[in-house]
Structures are given as C-alpha cells and as structure tokens.
C-alpha positions as CSV (number, residue, x, y, z in Angstrom):
1,X,-27.3,1.9,-32.4
2,X,-25.5,3.0,-29.2
3,X,-23.6,5.8,-30.9
4,X,-20.0,6.2,-31.9
5,X,-17.4,7.0,-29.3
6,X,-13.9,8.2,-29.7
7,X,-11.0,6.0,-28.5
8,X,-9.1,7.2,-25.5
9,X,-5.6,8.5,-26.3
10,X,-2.7,7.1,-24.4
11,X,-2.3,9.4,-21.4
12,X,0.9,8.8,-19.3
13,X,1.1,5.2,-20.5
14,X,-2.3,4.2,-19.1
15,X,-3.9,3.3,-22.5
16,X,-1.2,1.9,-24.8
17,X,-1.8,-0.4,-27.8
18,X,-0.5,-3.9,-28.1
19,X,1.6,-4.6,-31.2
20,X,0.5,-7.2,-33.8
21,X,3.4,-9.3,-32.6
22,X,2.3,-9.1,-29.0
23,X,-1.3,-10.0,-30.0
24,X,0.0,-13.0,-31.9
25,X,2.0,-14.1,-28.8
26,X,-1.0,-13.7,-26.6
27,X,-3.2,-15.6,-29.0
28,X,-1.3,-18.8,-28.2
29,X,-2.6,-18.6,-24.6
30,X,-6.2,-17.6,-25.3
31,X,-9.1,-17.7,-27.7
32,X,-10.6,-15.3,-30.2
33,X,-14.3,-14.5,-29.6
34,X,-16.8,-12.4,-31.5
35,X,-18.6,-9.6,-29.6
36,X,-22.1,-8.1,-30.0
37,X,-23.1,-4.4,-29.6
38,X,-24.2,-3.7,-26.1
39,X,-22.6,-6.9,-24.7
40,X,-21.2,-6.6,-21.1
41,X,-17.8,-8.2,-21.0
42,X,-17.4,-7.8,-17.2
43,X,-19.2,-5.9,-14.5
44,X,-18.2,-3.7,-11.6
45,X,-18.0,-5.8,-8.4
46,X,-17.4,-9.1,-10.1
47,X,-14.0,-10.8,-10.2
48,X,-11.9,-10.6,-13.3
49,X,-11.8,-14.0,-15.1
50,X,-10.1,-13.1,-18.3
51,X,-7.6,-10.6,-19.8
52,X,-9.3,-9.1,-22.8
53,X,-7.6,-7.5,-25.8
54,X,-9.6,-5.8,-28.6
55,X,-8.9,-7.1,-32.0
56,X,-11.7,-5.2,-33.8
57,X,-14.6,-3.0,-32.8
58,X,-14.7,-0.8,-29.7
59,X,-15.3,-1.3,-26.0
60,X,-16.3,1.4,-23.5
61,X,-15.3,1.2,-19.9
62,X,-17.8,2.8,-17.5
63,X,-18.0,3.8,-13.9
64,X,-21.4,3.3,-12.2
65,X,-22.9,1.7,-15.3
66,X,-26.6,2.2,-15.3
67,X,-26.4,4.4,-12.2
68,X,-26.9,8.1,-11.5
69,X,-23.1,8.7,-11.6
70,X,-22.4,6.8,-14.8
71,X,-19.5,8.2,-16.8
72,X,-17.0,7.0,-19.3
73,X,-13.5,6.0,-18.0
74,X,-12.0,5.0,-21.4
75,X,-12.8,3.7,-24.8
76,X,-10.6,0.9,-26.3
77,X,-10.2,0.2,-30.0
78,X,-8.1,-2.4,-31.9
79,X,-4.9,-3.2,-30.0
80,X,-6.3,-1.9,-26.7
81,X,-6.6,-4.1,-23.7
82,X,-9.1,-4.0,-20.8
83,X,-8.7,-4.2,-17.0
84,X,-6.7,-2.5,-14.3
85,X,-4.6,-3.5,-11.3
86,X,-7.3,-5.6,-9.8
87,X,-7.0,-8.1,-12.6
88,X,-3.4,-8.9,-11.6
89,X,-4.0,-8.9,-7.9
90,X,-7.3,-10.8,-7.7
91,X,-9.6,-7.9,-6.8
92,X,-13.1,-7.4,-8.0
93,X,-13.5,-5.0,-11.0
94,X,-14.1,-1.3,-10.2
95,X,-15.6,-0.7,-13.6
96,X,-17.9,-2.2,-16.3
97,X,-16.9,-3.0,-19.9
98,X,-19.5,-2.7,-22.6
99,X,-19.1,-3.4,-26.3
100,X,-20.0,-0.2,-28.3
101,X,-19.0,-1.5,-31.8
102,X,-19.3,-5.2,-32.5
103,X,-16.0,-6.9,-33.4
104,X,-13.7,-9.5,-32.0
105,X,-11.7,-9.8,-28.8
106,X,-8.9,-12.1,-27.6
107,X,-9.6,-13.7,-24.2
108,X,-6.7,-15.1,-22.0
109,X,-7.5,-16.7,-18.7
110,X,-6.4,-14.5,-15.8
111,X,-3.9,-17.1,-14.3
112,X,-2.2,-17.5,-17.7
113,X,-2.0,-13.7,-18.1
114,X,-0.5,-13.3,-14.6
115,X,2.2,-15.8,-15.5
116,X,2.9,-14.0,-18.8
117,X,3.3,-10.7,-17.0
118,X,5.9,-12.3,-14.8
119,X,7.8,-14.1,-17.6
120,X,7.7,-11.5,-20.4
121,X,9.5,-8.3,-19.2
122,X,8.5,-6.1,-22.1
123,X,4.8,-7.1,-22.1
124,X,4.8,-7.3,-18.3
125,X,6.1,-3.7,-18.0
126,X,3.7,-2.4,-20.6
127,X,0.6,-3.9,-18.9
128,X,1.7,-3.1,-15.3
129,X,2.4,0.5,-16.1
130,X,-1.0,0.8,-17.8
131,X,-2.8,-0.9,-14.9
132,X,-1.1,1.4,-12.4
133,X,-2.0,4.4,-14.4
134,X,-5.6,3.2,-14.6
135,X,-5.8,2.6,-10.9
136,X,-4.8,6.1,-10.1
137,X,-7.2,7.4,-12.7
138,X,-10.1,5.5,-11.0
139,X,-9.0,6.9,-7.7
140,X,-9.0,10.4,-9.1
141,X,-12.5,9.9,-10.5
142,X,-13.8,8.7,-7.1
143,X,-14.9,5.4,-8.6
144,X,-15.4,2.2,-6.6
145,X,-17.2,2.0,-3.3
146,X,-18.4,4.9,-1.1
147,X,-17.7,5.3,2.5
148,X,-20.6,7.2,4.2
149,X,-19.7,8.5,7.6
150,X,-18.9,11.5,9.8
151,X,-15.5,13.2,9.7
152,X,-15.6,13.0,13.5
153,X,-16.0,9.2,13.6
154,X,-12.9,7.1,14.4
155,X,-14.4,4.2,12.4
156,X,-14.8,6.4,9.4
157,X,-11.2,7.4,9.6
158,X,-10.2,3.7,10.0
159,X,-12.0,2.7,6.8
160,X,-10.6,5.7,4.9
161,X,-7.1,4.9,6.0
162,X,-7.5,1.2,5.0
163,X,-8.8,2.2,1.5
164,X,-6.1,4.8,1.0
165,X,-3.2,2.6,2.1
166,X,-4.4,-0.2,-0.1
167,X,-4.8,2.2,-3.0
168,X,-8.5,1.3,-3.5
169,X,-10.8,3.5,-5.6
170,X,-13.5,5.0,-3.4
171,X,-15.2,8.2,-2.5
172,X,-15.9,9.5,1.0
173,X,-19.3,11.0,1.7
174,X,-19.1,13.2,4.8
175,X,-22.3,13.1,6.9
176,X,-21.4,16.5,8.3
177,X,-20.9,18.4,5.0
178,X,-22.0,16.5,2.0
179,X,-25.5,17.2,0.6
180,X,-25.7,13.7,-0.8
181,X,-25.4,12.1,2.6
182,X,-29.0,12.7,3.8
183,X,-30.5,11.3,0.6
184,X,-28.4,8.2,0.9
185,X,-29.4,7.7,4.5
186,X,-33.0,7.8,3.5
187,X,-32.6,5.6,0.5
188,X,-31.0,2.8,2.4
189,X,-32.9,3.3,5.6
190,X,-29.7,3.9,7.5
191,X,-29.8,5.4,11.0
192,X,-27.0,7.8,11.7
193,X,-25.8,5.6,14.6
194,X,-25.3,2.7,12.1
195,X,-22.7,4.7,10.2
196,X,-20.1,4.5,8.8
197,X,-21.4,2.3,6.0
198,X,-19.8,1.1,2.8
199,X,-21.9,1.2,-0.4
200,X,-21.0,-0.5,-3.6
201,X,-22.9,-0.9,-6.9
202,X,-25.9,1.0,-5.4
203,X,-27.1,-2.1,-3.6
204,X,-24.3,-3.8,-1.6
205,X,-24.1,-2.3,1.9
206,X,-21.9,-3.0,4.9
207,X,-22.8,-1.3,8.2
208,X,-19.6,-0.3,10.1
209,X,-17.6,-3.1,8.6
210,X,-14.3,-4.3,10.0
211,X,-11.3,-3.9,7.7
212,X,-11.4,-7.6,7.0
213,X,-15.1,-7.4,5.9
214,X,-14.3,-4.5,3.6
215,X,-11.3,-6.5,2.2
216,X,-13.6,-9.5,1.5
217,X,-16.1,-7.2,-0.3
218,X,-13.5,-6.1,-2.9
219,X,-11.6,-9.4,-3.1
220,X,-8.5,-8.7,-1.0
221,X,-7.0,-11.9,0.4
222,X,-8.4,-11.4,4.0
223,X,-7.6,-13.9,6.7
224,X,-9.2,-17.3,6.6
225,X,-12.0,-17.6,9.2
226,X,-10.9,-21.0,10.6
227,X,-8.3,-21.0,13.3
228,X,-5.2,-23.3,13.1
229,X,-5.7,-23.4,9.4
230,X,-2.3,-22.0,8.4
231,X,1.0,-23.8,8.6
232,X,4.1,-22.5,6.8
233,X,7.9,-22.7,6.7
234,X,8.2,-18.9,7.1
235,X,5.7,-16.4,8.4
236,X,6.6,-12.7,7.6
237,X,5.0,-10.1,9.8
238,X,4.7,-6.9,7.8
239,X,4.5,-6.3,4.1
240,X,6.7,-3.3,3.6
241,X,9.9,-3.5,1.5
242,X,11.6,-5.8,3.9
243,X,8.6,-8.1,4.3
244,X,8.0,-8.2,0.6
245,X,11.6,-9.0,-0.1
246,X,11.5,-11.8,2.4
247,X,8.3,-13.1,0.7
248,X,9.9,-13.0,-2.8
249,X,13.1,-14.7,-1.7
250,X,11.4,-17.2,0.6
251,X,8.8,-18.3,-1.9
252,X,11.3,-18.4,-4.8
253,X,13.4,-20.8,-2.8
254,X,10.5,-23.2,-2.4
255,X,9.7,-22.3,1.2
256,X,6.0,-22.1,2.1
257,X,5.8,-18.4,2.8
258,X,3.0,-16.4,4.3
259,X,3.2,-12.6,4.6
260,X,0.7,-10.7,6.8
261,X,0.1,-7.0,7.4
262,X,-2.3,-5.2,9.7
263,X,-3.3,-2.5,7.2
264,X,-1.8,-2.8,3.7
265,X,1.1,-3.9,1.6
266,X,3.8,-1.3,1.3
267,X,4.3,0.2,4.7
268,X,5.6,3.8,4.8
269,X,7.4,3.3,1.4
270,X,4.0,3.1,-0.4
271,X,3.2,6.6,0.7
272,X,6.3,8.1,-1.0
273,X,5.4,10.0,-4.1
274,X,8.8,9.4,-5.7
275,X,11.9,7.5,-4.6
276,X,14.8,8.8,-6.6
277,X,17.8,7.1,-5.0
278,X,16.7,3.5,-5.3
279,X,19.2,1.4,-7.3
280,X,18.1,0.7,-10.9
281,X,15.6,3.5,-11.3
282,X,17.6,6.5,-12.5
283,X,14.4,8.6,-13.1
284,X,12.9,7.5,-9.8
285,X,9.9,5.4,-9.0
286,X,6.8,6.1,-6.9
287,X,6.4,4.1,-3.7
288,X,3.1,2.8,-4.9
289,X,4.5,1.4,-8.2
290,X,7.5,-0.2,-6.4
291,X,5.2,-1.9,-3.9
292,X,2.8,-3.1,-6.6
293,X,5.7,-4.6,-8.5
294,X,6.9,-6.4,-5.4
295,X,3.5,-7.7,-4.6
296,X,3.1,-9.2,-8.1
297,X,6.6,-10.7,-7.9
298,X,5.7,-12.3,-4.6
299,X,2.5,-13.8,-6.0
300,X,4.5,-15.0,-9.0
301,X,6.6,-17.2,-6.8
302,X,3.7,-18.5,-4.8
303,X,3.9,-16.4,-1.6
304,X,0.6,-15.8,0.1
305,X,-0.1,-12.2,1.2
306,X,-2.9,-11.7,3.7
307,X,-4.3,-8.2,4.5
308,X,-5.6,-7.2,7.0
309,X,-4.2,-9.5,9.6
310,X,-2.9,-8.0,12.8
311,X,-0.5,-10.2,14.9
312,X,-1.0,-10.1,18.7
313,X,1.2,-12.9,20.0
314,X,4.2,-15.1,19.3
315,X,4.7,-18.3,21.3
316,X,7.5,-20.9,20.9
317,X,6.2,-24.4,20.3
318,X,8.2,-27.5,19.5
319,X,10.7,-26.5,16.8
320,X,8.7,-23.5,15.6
321,X,6.3,-20.9,16.7
322,X,2.6,-20.2,17.0
323,X,1.6,-16.8,15.8
324,X,-1.7,-15.5,17.2
325,X,-3.9,-12.8,15.4
326,X,-6.2,-10.3,17.0
327,X,-9.3,-12.1,15.5
328,X,-8.3,-15.2,17.5
329,X,-6.9,-17.3,14.6
330,X,-3.5,-18.8,14.8
331,X,-0.8,-19.9,12.4
332,X,2.2,-22.3,12.9
333,X,5.6,-21.4,11.4
334,X,9.0,-23.0,11.4
335,X,10.6,-19.5,11.3
336,X,9.4,-15.9,11.6
337,X,10.6,-12.7,10.0
338,X,9.6,-9.6,11.8
339,X,9.3,-6.8,9.3
340,X,6.5,-4.8,10.8
341,X,8.2,-1.4,10.2
342,X,7.3,1.8,12.0
343,X,4.4,4.2,12.2
344,X,4.8,8.0,12.0
345,X,4.9,9.9,15.3
346,X,1.9,12.2,16.0
347,X,2.3,15.9,16.3
348,X,1.5,16.9,19.9
349,X,-0.4,20.1,19.4
350,X,-3.6,21.1,21.3
351,X,-6.8,20.5,19.2
352,X,-5.0,18.6,16.4
353,X,-6.8,15.3,17.3
354,X,-10.1,16.4,15.9
355,X,-8.5,17.3,12.6
356,X,-6.6,14.1,12.0
357,X,-7.8,12.4,8.9
358,X,-9.8,15.5,7.9
359,X,-7.0,18.0,7.1
360,X,-4.1,16.7,9.2
361,X,-2.3,13.7,7.6
362,X,0.6,11.4,8.2
363,X,1.1,10.5,4.5
364,X,1.0,12.4,1.2
365,X,-0.5,10.2,-1.5
366,X,-2.8,11.0,-4.4
367,X,-5.8,10.8,-2.1
368,X,-4.6,13.5,0.2
369,X,-3.2,15.6,-2.6
370,X,-6.6,15.6,-4.3
371,X,-8.1,17.3,-1.3
372,X,-5.7,20.3,-1.4
373,X,-7.6,22.0,-4.3
374,X,-4.9,24.6,-5.0
375,X,-4.9,25.8,-1.4
376,X,-1.7,26.4,0.6
377,X,-0.5,23.5,2.8
378,X,2.2,22.9,5.4
379,X,4.6,20.0,5.8
380,X,6.3,19.4,9.1
381,X,9.6,17.6,9.1
382,X,13.2,17.8,7.9
383,X,13.9,14.3,6.6
384,X,13.6,12.6,3.2
385,X,9.9,11.8,3.7
386,X,9.1,15.4,4.4
387,X,11.1,16.5,1.4
388,X,9.4,14.0,-1.0
389,X,6.0,15.0,0.3
390,X,6.7,18.7,-0.2
391,X,7.8,18.2,-3.8
392,X,4.8,16.0,-4.5
393,X,2.3,18.4,-2.9
394,X,3.8,21.4,-4.7
395,X,2.1,20.1,-7.9
396,X,-1.3,20.3,-6.3
397,X,-1.2,23.1,-3.7
398,X,-0.8,26.8,-4.4
399,X,2.0,27.0,-1.8
400,X,3.8,24.5,0.4
401,X,5.3,25.6,3.7
402,X,8.0,23.2,4.8
403,X,8.4,23.7,8.6
404,X,11.7,22.3,10.0
405,X,12.5,22.3,13.7
406,X,16.3,22.4,13.1
407,X,18.5,25.0,11.6
408,X,20.0,22.9,8.7
409,X,18.0,21.2,6.0
410,X,21.0,19.1,5.1
411,X,21.1,17.5,8.6
412,X,18.5,14.7,7.8
413,X,17.6,15.2,4.2
414,X,19.5,13.8,1.2
415,X,21.3,16.5,-0.8
416,X,19.4,15.7,-4.1
417,X,16.2,16.4,-2.2
418,X,17.5,19.6,-0.6
419,X,18.5,20.9,-4.0
420,X,15.1,20.2,-5.5
421,X,13.2,21.6,-2.5
422,X,15.3,24.8,-2.4
423,X,14.8,25.4,-6.1
424,X,11.0,24.8,-6.3
425,X,9.2,28.1,-6.6
426,X,6.1,26.8,-4.8
427,X,8.0,25.6,-1.7
428,X,8.9,27.9,1.2
429,X,11.3,26.5,3.8
430,X,11.1,27.8,7.4
431,X,13.9,26.6,9.6
432,X,13.8,26.8,13.5
433,X,10.0,26.5,13.1
434,X,7.6,24.5,15.2
435,X,3.8,24.3,15.2
436,X,2.2,25.5,18.4
437,X,-1.5,25.7,17.5
438,X,-4.2,24.9,14.9
439,X,-7.3,26.8,14.0
440,X,-10.4,25.8,12.1
441,X,-13.8,24.4,13.0
442,X,-14.6,21.8,10.4
443,X,-11.2,21.7,8.8
444,X,-7.8,23.3,9.2
445,X,-7.7,26.9,8.3
446,X,-4.4,28.2,9.8
447,X,-1.4,27.3,12.0
448,X,0.3,29.1,14.8
449,X,4.1,28.6,14.3
450,X,7.0,29.6,16.5
451,X,10.6,30.4,15.7
452,X,12.3,28.3,18.4
453,X,15.4,30.6,18.2
454,X,13.6,33.9,18.8
455,X,10.3,32.7,20.3
456,X,8.5,34.9,17.8
457,X,5.1,33.6,16.7
458,X,3.1,34.1,13.5
459,X,-0.1,32.8,11.8
460,X,0.2,30.7,8.7
461,X,-2.7,30.0,6.4
462,X,-2.9,26.3,5.5
463,X,-5.8,24.1,4.4
464,X,-3.9,20.9,5.3
465,X,-1.0,19.8,7.5
466,X,1.2,16.9,6.6
467,X,3.3,15.5,9.5
468,X,6.6,13.6,9.0
469,X,8.5,13.9,12.4
470,X,10.0,10.5,12.8
471,X,8.6,7.1,13.7
472,X,8.2,4.5,16.4
473,X,8.3,0.7,15.9
474,X,5.3,-1.5,15.8
475,X,6.5,-3.8,18.6
476,X,4.0,-3.3,21.4
477,X,2.9,-7.0,21.1
478,X,6.5,-8.2,21.4
479,X,7.3,-6.8,24.9
480,X,8.1,-9.6,27.2
481,X,8.5,-12.0,24.3
482,X,11.9,-11.0,23.0
483,X,14.5,-8.3,23.7
484,X,13.8,-4.7,22.5
485,X,16.0,-1.6,22.9
486,X,15.1,1.4,24.9
487,X,13.1,2.8,22.0
488,X,11.2,-0.4,21.3
489,X,13.2,-1.6,18.3
490,X,14.0,-5.3,18.1
491,X,17.6,-6.1,19.0
492,X,19.5,-8.7,16.8
493,X,22.9,-10.2,16.4
494,X,25.5,-9.2,19.0
495,X,23.0,-7.2,21.0
496,X,20.7,-10.1,21.0
497,X,23.5,-12.4,22.2
498,X,24.1,-10.2,25.2
499,X,20.4,-10.3,26.1
500,X,19.5,-13.9,25.2
501,X,18.7,-16.7,27.6
502,X,21.7,-19.1,27.4
503,X,19.6,-22.1,28.3
504,X,17.5,-21.5,25.1
505,X,20.5,-21.4,22.9
506,X,22.8,-24.0,24.5
507,X,21.1,-27.0,22.7
508,X,21.7,-25.3,19.3
509,X,25.4,-24.9,19.9
510,X,25.3,-21.3,18.6
511,X,24.2,-17.8,19.3
512,X,22.0,-15.4,17.4
513,X,23.0,-14.8,13.8
514,X,23.3,-11.3,12.3
515,X,19.5,-10.5,12.0
516,X,18.4,-13.1,14.5
517,X,16.6,-12.0,17.7
518,X,16.8,-13.5,21.2
519,X,14.5,-16.3,20.0
520,X,16.1,-18.9,17.6
521,X,14.5,-18.8,14.2
522,X,12.9,-15.4,14.7
523,X,14.6,-12.7,12.6
524,X,14.1,-8.9,12.3
525,X,14.5,-6.9,9.1
526,X,14.0,-3.3,8.0
527,X,13.0,-0.4,10.1
528,X,11.7,-2.4,13.0
529,X,15.3,-3.7,13.7
530,X,17.5,-1.8,16.2
531,X,20.3,-0.1,14.4
532,X,18.9,-0.5,10.9
533,X,19.5,2.0,8.2
534,X,16.1,3.6,7.5
535,X,16.2,3.4,3.7
536,X,14.1,1.4,1.3
537,X,17.1,-0.3,-0.3
538,X,18.6,-1.5,3.0
539,X,15.2,-2.8,4.1
540,X,14.9,-4.8,0.9
541,X,18.4,-6.2,1.4
542,X,17.7,-7.2,5.0
543,X,14.5,-8.9,3.9
544,X,16.5,-11.0,1.4
545,X,19.3,-11.6,3.9
546,X,16.8,-12.8,6.6
547,X,15.7,-15.6,4.2
548,X,19.3,-16.7,3.8
549,X,19.6,-16.9,7.6
550,X,16.4,-18.9,7.8
551,X,18.0,-21.5,5.5
552,X,21.0,-21.7,7.9
553,X,18.7,-22.0,10.9
554,X,16.8,-24.8,9.2
555,X,19.9,-26.6,8.1
556,X,21.4,-26.6,11.6
557,X,18.1,-27.7,13.0
558,X,17.9,-30.6,10.6
559,X,15.1,-29.3,8.4
560,X,15.2,-29.8,4.7
561,X,17.0,-27.0,2.9
562,X,15.3,-25.7,-0.2
563,X,18.2,-24.1,-1.9
564,X,22.0,-24.1,-1.9
565,X,24.3,-21.2,-1.0
566,X,23.9,-19.5,-4.3
567,X,20.1,-19.3,-4.1
568,X,20.0,-15.5,-4.0
569,X,21.6,-15.1,-7.4
570,X,19.2,-17.1,-9.4
C-alpha cells in the first residue's frame, strides 16, 4: 500500500472539479479505463497523448519522480483532471502522474481535447484557467529542467531569457554561488568551459544549447531543419498581440499562415502582470494569460507558430517574397506581415552591464518577482509598463521605489494606474529622479540616484532594478529593404507612398494601402509601425486589419480570395 494522500484543494482555480454533466460530455469523445495502484499515467519529459479525468480513485502528480528532489505537486480525486498548459500547446510534460488509489479514469485523445477547449467556452475556460494556474505553480516550484551556468555568462543569460519569456518551468543553478553546482559538474563530468548546460530528468543533458535545441528538448515547435521547406500564403514576423491577431484572422480565413518569433510568443505584452484597460476584461487580465489564449486560438484555426525563428532577410521574388532566417533556412510567402514589435531600451549607467539578468531586469514576471524575496526594489520609468510592474512587484518586495525622470506621473501613465500607484502603501514615487550609479559585487545592493532638478544625490538600497524607459523597434534587418523613419520604425500608408519606388507600384495601378509598406504585399502592424498607438488593443486591431488588406492585395493581384468582405465578423 502506497499510503493515503489528501486531495489538493482548489487554489486560485488551478484544481477545479469537473461536474457530472461535463464528465458525461467528455465521455462521448474518450474511453473509460481502469487503473492500478502505482501505475504511471504519464512521465516527465514525455509528450502528452491524452487528457485524463479521474472518475474514481486518486492520482498524485509529482515533480522529479524517483529523484532526489521528488515532491508532490497535486493530488486529484474524482472529478479532477490531469495535465497543465503543455498538454494544450504540444509540449512535453513537466511532471509525472502516478495512481495512488486504484479506480477509473476517462481518457480523451489530446487532439480531440484541444478541439473541445476551443468549441466549448465554459469547459474551455475552466481547463485553460486551471492549466495556466498549474504552469505558474510549477514555475514557482522550480520544476522542469535546470540551467547550470555562471551568472556572468552571456549564454546563461540567453537561455534564462528564453525560458522566462516562454514561461517554461525551470531552475537556474548558478556556478558562482550555488552549492549544488560543483556536485552536478562532477556527476555529469562537465568541464566549466562546457557550461552553460541544460539538465532534465537527471539524465538528459545539452551542452551550451542553442535556443532552438532547447525548444526541441521540451517540445516547442522549433524551425524545421530543411531549407526551402515552408511555403505559405501569409508569413507573420513576430508573435506579439499584433502578430497573433494576424495569425488568428489569417488562419480562420483559410489562408496558410505561419507566424515566427525570435524568442517567444507574446512580445512585451506577455511580461505585463495585469492589463486592466483591455476591452472585455473588466477585472483585468495578465499578459501571460492573454497571450496563452491567443496562441491556443491561433492553433485552433490551423496557424503554425514557430519559436525560436529569427528572420534575417526579406527578398522580393516573383509575386511574393523569400524570407531568410539566421539558421540559413528560407520560407516563401505570398504576403508578409511585419509585427516584430520593440525591445526595451537599456539603461546607460556605468557598471550595469555585469548585473543584467542577475538583478537588473527589463521585464517583471513571476520569475523575476520570485527573486525579490521581500527585499526593496526599484523600477525606472514613468509609463504604463513601469506602473504595472511597480504594482505587481509590490506584492513580493518589501518596498518598491518608482523612479521617474519627469515631474508629472500623469504625463505618460494612464490615470487608473496613477491612482493605484499613488495609493499603494508599498510604493514610493520619486519624480525628477535618474539613476547615476549601481553598487554590488555579485548582485545589486544599492543605487545612486540624482534629483535632476536640484542635482542632489542619494543612495537607495535595492536588491533588484527593473527598467522600463521606452523601446526601439526590431528592424535592423530591414534597413535598405524598405523605408523606415528616423527612429527605425516601419513607414506605411501615405508615408510609404512618398518614399516608395514608383516603378515597383506602377504595374499594380495603386499605391500602398493603410498598413502597407514601400513593398507591395508587405504590411506592418503594432508597435513596429511608425505612428502606431502603443497599446495592446490597437496592436491587436492592426493585426486583424493587416489580414483584411492582405485579402485586397491578393484580390487585385489575381490570387484566390479566401473570404468575402464580412470575414472579420464571423
């Protein structure tokens, strides 16, 4: 007898129970199956093949099953269901499920379950919220793979950023400070110069892997190795809100749609702890949840999402374009939507480089917040991103210093955020304040800040620094290919008309449409576009609009049109 275990209570919607009616509905798509005590239903590192609901008996979900760090994640009884976000997105499992009390389960093939989640809004919302909660629980537990590397290594920082941005459960073992590191190096015969390494399941080891290799390890849809293998109607560059909206609308209209991103789905929006002014979510929604919902929606309609895949070139060919990737592979597309977004600007302060990724961050997610450990932290910036970060971090840090260069918090921050920031007892706002120096050997210990009105300086204790001081577009690879404005943003519409080559457009008998660039059939949407409104809602709208303009471009070019004028309202 393996011993009785208590069922996990439903915390924050992560462990709900299915109703008898929902179980009956699911039974029509799966099969009932008896279970035996000690039976392993799925293992960490293996792909999910079935959605499993418990009809009777109990099932224990374990991290590092059979290993030195084994611990219970949850226990499910009748009405409970297994799995987490990886089941819906095609990742490998980050946990192992073991039957503790024999009974019966209901097994539904994964593909059928994904379709049900998309077609049944009540069941879909219940499962998605539970899976999101479980993913964040695993992240908090440090489950999943381990990244073993030095805090001073750029490759270590690269792997950590990739894992964090893709919301992948993992734990970082710092060669410089973690006592566990030396034992792991000896156990796997790893030389320090071979680090960073990724360890999973106590036996799978990758030495200084590329992001694509790490993606393949855990089941992310990394790029296909064969060049010239992809041909599509629309290729979307960037998987932020604009790119994902283009993917959803393009695929739902029957266009073969491929969306690629160099790092992760979500862009800067995914790092927002809570978006409170997004239409349809009166109580707000986290950026991570919004993006996960969008990814599932894109998959539902048949869009292909590939991460990581960094674009390096765009070349006109025949009636379409060849898109080249940094790994040498290429894809052909009839139309291209540029939605690569922006990256946050770095804070130019002496000595800050060595602390980036260790205690200086350009995003405030659950990963970074977990490192605060009730210490005081500082947030630099006066916009919405800085305000959202300050509010989120105030739940983890003992004190949040919001440092604003200007003299008016209302200048760049929405009023609802200003009110919340001003009223929060753990947030201290300092206007006319700039960071002039950082102190700390292995991690940040304090900041030197200056009042830019009086030039007075003071020391501020802070264990972490979060920087939100504006952004620059991801358009380096487009210089010389199409027209950019003085800041590097892509020009479209009337601006593109003024900069376009008349000989290229004359055969078409038209000029660039509203979101079209100086290249016919290449559109820009979201933050990367010159003159765009830097809001999630507007980026989403532009992504949808870009697909409508793709239809017009195809129609005028003589290509088959997948949907009529009312396509967007279906």
